C-alpha positions in Angstrom: 0.1 0.0 0.0 1.2 3.4 -0.8 2.1 6.0 2.0 -0.8 8.4 2.3 1.3 11.6 1.6 2.9 10.1 -1.3 3.2 12.8 -4.2 2.9 15.4 -1.8 5.6 18.0 -2.2 6.8 20.0 0.8 9.2 22.8 0.9 10.9 23.4 4.2 12.2 26.8 4.6 12.6 26.0 8.6 15.5 25.6 10.7 16.3 23.8 14.0 13.7 21.7 15.9 9.8 22.7 15.6 9.8 22.8 11.7 12.2 19.9 11.2 10.1 17.7 13.5 7.0 18.8 11.6 8.5 18.1 8.2 10.1 15.0 9.5 6.4 13.6 10.5 5.3 14.4 7.0 8.2 12.8 5.2 7.6 9.8 7.4 4.1 9.8 6.0 5.5 9.6 2.3 5.7 13.4 1.5 8.4 14.9 -0.8 10.2 17.2 1.7 12.6 19.5 0.3 14.9 21.5 2.7 15.6 24.8 1.3 18.9 25.9 2.9 20.7 29.3 2.6 24.4 29.6 1.3 25.4 30.7 4.7 25.7 27.1 5.7 22.1 26.3 5.8 20.2 24.8 8.8 22.1 25.5 12.1 21.5 22.1 13.4 23.5 20.7 10.4 26.8 21.8 12.0 26.0 22.2 15.8 27.7 19.7 18.0 27.7 16.9 19.1 28.8 15.8 15.5 28.7 12.2 13.9 30.8 12.1 10.9 30.8 15.7 10.4 27.0 16.0 11.0 25.0 17.5 14.1 23.2 14.9 15.7 20.0 17.0 15.9 20.1 17.4 12.2 20.5 13.4 11.7 17.4 13.2 14.1 15.2 15.5 12.2 16.2 15.1 8.5 16.1 11.6 7.2 13.8 11.1 4.0 14.4 14.6 2.9 16.4 16.3 0.3 18.3 19.6 0.2 18.3 22.3 -2.1 20.7 25.6 -1.8 19.0 28.9 -2.6 19.7 32.6 -1.8 16.5 34.3 -1.3 18.3 37.5 -0.8 19.3 37.4 -4.4 16.8 37.9 -7.4 17.9 34.5 -8.8 17.3 32.7 -6.0 14.0 34.0 -5.3 13.0 33.3 -8.9 14.1 29.5 -8.4 12.2 29.4 -5.1 9.1 30.8 -6.5 9.4 28.4 -9.4 9.8 25.3 -6.9 6.6 26.7 -5.2 4.7 26.4 -8.4 5.2 22.8 -8.2 4.7 22.3 -4.4 1.5 21.4 -2.2 3.0 23.0 0.9 5.4 25.4 2.1 6.4 25.6 5.7 8.5 28.4 7.3 9.5 29.6 10.3 11.0 33.1 10.2 9.8 36.0 12.2 6.6 37.6 10.7 7.5 40.1 7.7 10.7 38.3 6.6 9.2 36.5 3.6 7.2 39.7 2.8 10.3 41.4 2.2 11.8 38.8 0.4 8.8 38.6 -2.0 8.2 34.8 -1.0 5.2 35.1 1.3 1.8 33.5 0.9 0.4 36.0 -1.2 3.1 35.9 -3.8 3.4 32.4 -3.8 -0.3 31.7 -3.9 -1.1 34.0 -6.7 1.4 31.9 -9.0 0.1 28.3 -7.3 -3.8 28.8 -5.7 -3.5 25.4 -4.5 -0.7 26.1 -2.3 -0.9 25.7 1.4 1.5 28.1 3.0 2.1 27.1 6.8 3.8 29.8 9.2 5.3 28.1 12.3 6.5 30.9 14.6 7.2 31.9 18.2 4.1 34.0 18.8 2.0 33.5 15.7 1.6 36.5 12.8 -0.1 38.9 14.8 0.0 40.1 18.5 2.4 42.5 20.6 5.0 39.5 20.9 5.1 38.5 17.2 8.3 40.1 16.4 10.0 39.3 19.8 12.8 36.5 20.0 12.1 33.6 22.4 12.8 30.1 22.9 10.9 27.2 24.3 11.6 27.8 27.9 10.1 31.4 27.6 7.0 30.0 25.8 6.2 27.2 28.6 7.2 29.8 31.2 4.4 32.4 29.8 1.9 29.6 29.2 1.7 28.4 32.7 3.5 25.3 32.2 6.5 26.3 34.6 4.3 27.9 36.8 2.2 24.9 37.5 5.1 23.2 39.0 6.3 23.2 42.8 9.6 24.2 42.0 9.4 26.0 38.4 12.7 24.9 36.4 13.6 23.9 32.6 11.4 20.8 31.5 13.1 17.6 30.3 11.7 18.0 27.0 10.8 20.9 24.4 6.8 21.1 24.8 6.3 24.2 23.0 8.7 23.1 20.2 7.4 19.7 19.6 3.7 20.5 20.5 4.2 23.3 17.7 5.4 20.7 15.3 2.5 18.6 15.8 -0.1 21.5 15.5 1.7 22.3 12.2 1.2 18.8 10.9 -2.4 19.1 12.0 -3.0 22.4 10.2 -1.3 21.1 7.2 -3.1 18.0 7.0 -6.7 20.0 7.6 -5.7 22.3 4.8 -4.9 19.5 2.5 -8.3 18.0 3.2 -9.9 21.3 2.9 -8.2 21.7 -0.6 -9.6 18.3 -1.7 -13.2 19.7 -1.2 -12.5 23.4 -2.6 -9.9 23.0 -5.0 -8.1 26.2 -3.2 -4.9 26.2 -0.6 -4.9 28.4 2.4 -2.5 30.0 4.8 -2.0 28.2 8.1 -0.9 30.3 11.2 0.8 28.0 14.1 2.3 29.5 17.1 4.5 27.8 19.3 3.5 29.8 22.3 -0.3 28.8 21.7 0.9 25.4 21.2 1.9 25.0 24.7 -1.1 26.4 26.4 -3.1 23.1 26.4 -0.1 21.4 28.3 -1.3 23.8 31.2 -4.8 23.6 30.2 -5.7 21.1 33.3 -4.0 22.9 35.9 -5.4 26.3 34.8 -9.1 25.0 35.0 -8.2 23.7 38.3 -6.5 26.8 39.6 -9.7 28.7 38.1 -12.6 26.9 39.4 -11.0 24.3 42.1 -9.2 24.4 45.4 -6.1 26.3 44.1 -4.0 22.8 43.9 -3.1 21.3 40.9 -3.5 17.5 40.8 -1.1 16.6 38.0 2.0 18.6 39.1 3.0 16.9 42.2 0.7 18.4 44.7 -1.2 15.5 45.3 0.7 12.3 46.7 -1.0 9.8 44.4 0.5 11.7 41.3 4.3 12.5 42.3 8.1 11.6 41.9 9.7 10.1 44.9 13.3 9.0 45.4 14.1 5.6 46.6 16.7 4.6 49.0 19.4 4.4 46.5 18.3 8.0 45.2 17.0 6.5 42.0 13.6 8.2 41.3 10.4 6.6 40.6 6.8 7.8 39.5 3.4 7.1 41.0 0.4 8.0 39.0 -2.4 6.3 41.1 -5.1 9.0 40.1 -8.2 6.4 40.0 -9.5 5.3 43.6 -8.7 1.7 42.3 -5.2 2.4 41.5 -4.8 4.2 44.9 -6.3 1.2 46.6 -4.2 -1.2 44.9 -0.9 0.9 45.8 -2.2 1.0 49.5 -2.7 -2.5 49.8 0.5 -3.5 48.0 2.6 -1.2 50.4 0.7 -2.5 53.4 -0.7 1.0 54.1 -4.3 0.7 53.7 -4.9 3.4 56.5 -4.0 5.8 53.8 -6.6 5.0 51.3 -9.1 7.5 52.7 -6.8 10.5 52.3 -6.4 9.9 48.5 -8.1 13.3 47.1 -8.4 15.2 50.3 -6.7 18.6 49.6 -5.9 19.2 53.3 -4.2 15.8 53.9 -1.8 16.0 50.9 1.4 17.6 52.6 1.2 15.1 55.3 0.5 12.2 52.8 3.3 13.5 50.4 5.8 13.2 53.5 4.5 9.8 54.5 5.2 8.2 51.0 8.5 10.2 50.7 9.4 8.2 53.8 8.2 5.1 52.5 10.0 5.1 49.4 13.0 5.9 51.2 13.0 2.6 52.8 14.0 0.6 49.7 16.0 0.9 46.7 14.4 1.3 43.2 14.9 -2.4 42.2 13.0 -3.8 45.2 9.8 -1.3 44.8 10.0 -2.6 41.1 9.8 -5.9 42.3 7.2 -5.2 45.0 4.8 -3.2 42.5 5.4 -4.8 39.5 2.1 -6.8 39.4 0.1 -4.2 41.7 -1.8 -2.4 38.9 -1.1 0.9 40.6 0.7 2.9 37.9 4.2 2.8 39.0 7.1 3.0 36.9 10.9 4.2 37.3 12.2 7.4 36.0 14.8 6.4 33.2 17.7 8.6 32.0 17.5 9.3 28.2 20.5 7.2 27.7 18.6 4.2 28.8 15.6 4.4 27.0 16.9 2.4 23.9 16.6 -0.6 26.5 13.3 -0.6 27.3 11.2 -3.7 26.3 8.4 -1.7 25.2 10.3 0.3 22.8 12.3 -2.5 21.5 8.9 -4.6 21.0 7.6 -2.0 18.9 10.8 -0.9 17.2 10.3 2.9 18.4 14.0 3.3 18.4 16.0 1.6 15.6 19.6 1.6 13.9 20.4 2.1 10.6 23.0 0.2 8.3 26.0 2.1 10.4 24.4 1.2 13.6 23.5 4.8 14.6 20.0 5.4 16.5 17.0 6.6 14.9 13.7 7.8 16.2 10.5 6.0 14.5 7.7 8.0 13.6 5.0 7.4 16.4 2.3 7.7 13.9 1.2 4.0 12.8 -1.5 3.3 10.1 -2.7 -0.3 10.0 -1.9 -1.8 6.6 0.6 0.9 5.8 4.3 0.1 5.9 6.7 2.5 7.4 9.0 4.3 4.6 12.4 3.1 3.8 14.8 5.3 5.8 17.0 7.4 3.6 19.9 9.2 5.2 19.9 13.1 5.8 20.9 15.1 2.9 24.4 16.3 2.5 24.2 20.1 2.4 22.8 21.2 -1.2 22.8 17.5 -2.4 19.9 17.7 -4.8 20.1 21.3 -5.9 21.1 20.6 -9.4 18.7 17.8 -9.9 15.5 19.4 -8.4 16.2 22.8 -10.2 16.7 21.1 -13.6 13.6 19.0 -12.9 11.5 22.1 -12.2 12.8 24.1 -15.2 11.9 21.3 -17.5 8.4 21.1 -16.2 7.8 24.9 -16.4 9.4 25.3 -19.6 12.7 26.8 -18.6 15.9 26.2 -16.6 16.4 28.0 -13.3 19.6 30.1 -13.0 22.4 28.7 -11.2 21.7 29.5 -7.6 23.7 27.0 -5.7 26.9 28.0 -3.4 28.9 30.6 -4.7 
């Protein structure tokens, strides 16, 4: 069976994580993703350490199954070639600050005037409008303002990039929705994705609880049934016994049936948290794993990123694989029944496909784009 996005061409003007992750997901669904890289070195991630065989590991993670073309959009020849490429494309995705592509005459209005079926996705920090639109920021800033950090007992940098990855998924959802709309209407559209707004849903439960509840949030470590605890060997574990049945199972498994009644009583949580801290401090993590393995209480260890490849669930589902050179890669989490995963092609060399693609586009449009490769 063919992949669902085969014959969908995506021009990727983004750099670094959010756009790279979004177009990786599209590529894994079969899209022909063409990275448009500037002659100044292209995607910063390509050269950022740590390096493997001269290529940044972040770039390796994000850019399999893609092709690379070098174009200088600051030059008329580069703009012309990009505009011609866009005439053959279904999607353009970019991550510049608002207004940059307008100045370069490569914005949605210009490109869609030539190709009305084009879907133009802007993936920016704050969105295309609003008082913050031109302000620089990173994931930490977005989750700080979105309430994600503020919901924590001790705000600190998170273990993952919530706004960046959330924004990537929102961009994919927006692009797929626009492709479906185009089937119905024959017209493309513009898609506006904000990384900041993509972080807001991650704090939505805490926000609702603070607005309408007791002032305590359930899922951020304020309740003993849903928290992280250090064991006797200082290895951390997670308990997420939210439902009464799981909490009951936990209390019975550790011989503390006396704690069952305090499960969701807000005024009892400080004392209950301390009780469980003292409890878990009595044994090392391995002993707790053995004792609670079959207790049906939502108990798991906290695993270092270095150790996730050893997890039997990841191994069983091939969620992390290795290429022909035994280098790891992250599989797409999207699985469609009856559809094989695409063969993995390595990340493209810088500008590897420039000549081939420009010649192909020139042939389709009745001309040959100028040579706008690296000078």
